[in-house]
C-alpha positions as CSV (number, residue, x, y, z in Angstrom):
1,G,156.4,98.3,101.4
2,G,159.0,100.5,102.9
3,P,158.9,103.0,105.8
4,K,156.6,105.4,104.0
5,K,153.9,102.8,103.4
6,I,154.2,101.6,107.0
7,A,153.7,105.1,108.3
8,E,150.7,105.6,106.0
9,R,149.2,102.3,107.2
10,V,149.7,103.2,110.9
11,E,148.3,106.6,110.5
12,G,145.2,105.1,108.7
13,E,144.7,102.7,111.6
14,L,145.0,105.5,114.2
15,K,142.6,107.6,112.3
16,Q,140.1,104.8,112.2
17,R,140.6,104.2,116.0
18,Y,140.6,107.9,117.2
19,G,138.9,109.9,114.4
20,A,139.8,110.9,110.9
21,E,139.6,114.6,111.8
22,L,142.6,114.5,114.1
23,S,146.1,115.6,113.0
24,G,149.3,113.6,113.3
25,P,150.3,115.1,116.7
26,E,146.8,114.7,118.0
27,L,146.7,111.1,117.0
28,E,150.0,110.5,118.6
29,K,148.8,112.0,121.9
30,K,145.7,109.8,121.9
31,A,147.8,106.7,121.2
32,Q,150.3,107.6,123.9
33,A,147.5,108.2,126.5
34,E,145.9,104.8,125.6
35,L,149.2,103.0,125.9
36,L,150.0,104.7,129.2
37,A,146.6,103.8,130.6
38,A,147.1,100.2,129.6
39,M,150.6,100.0,131.1
40,E,149.4,101.5,134.4
41,A,146.4,99.1,134.5
42,Q,148.8,96.1,133.9
43,L,151.2,97.3,136.7
44,A,148.3,97.9,139.0
45,S,146.9,94.4,138.3
46,E,150.3,93.0,139.3
47,G,150.3,95.1,142.5
48,V,153.0,97.6,141.5
49,D,152.6,101.2,142.8
50,V,154.8,103.0,140.2
51,K,154.4,106.4,141.8
52,G,155.3,105.0,145.2
53,V,158.5,103.3,143.8
54,T,159.5,106.6,142.1
55,N,159.1,108.6,145.3
56,V,161.2,106.1,147.3
57,M,164.0,106.1,144.6
58,E,164.0,109.9,144.6
59,E,164.2,110.1,148.4
60,V,166.9,107.6,148.7
61,S,168.9,109.3,146.0
62,R,168.4,112.7,147.7
63,R,169.5,111.5,151.1
64,N,172.5,109.4,150.0
65,R,173.8,111.1,146.9
66,E,177.3,109.7,147.3
67,L,176.1,106.1,147.8
68,F,173.0,105.9,145.7
69,A,173.2,108.0,142.6
70,L,170.6,107.4,140.0
71,P,171.2,108.4,136.4
72,P,168.7,111.2,135.6
73,Y,167.1,109.1,132.8
74,V,165.9,106.6,135.4
75,L,163.8,109.1,137.1
76,Y,162.5,110.6,133.8
77,V,161.4,107.1,132.7
78,A,159.8,106.4,136.0
79,R,157.9,109.7,136.0
80,A,156.5,108.9,132.6
81,F,154.3,106.4,134.3
């Protein structure tokens, strides 16, 4: 057990899934892309337009800075989608 064994197991699973020739960072990017695609598909199936919501939040924040101030991390997280 332990964190080292878990990391080895996860890396092994990712290499089986995406290819043994890929390096750690390459595996990470492939896994992130798959996860992002799955999240976007789930949101789309629920009728959520993430990019549209992000644009509205940015515009409201820009027009009404004193009344509607979003913490920067909110927009960073929203842009990740």
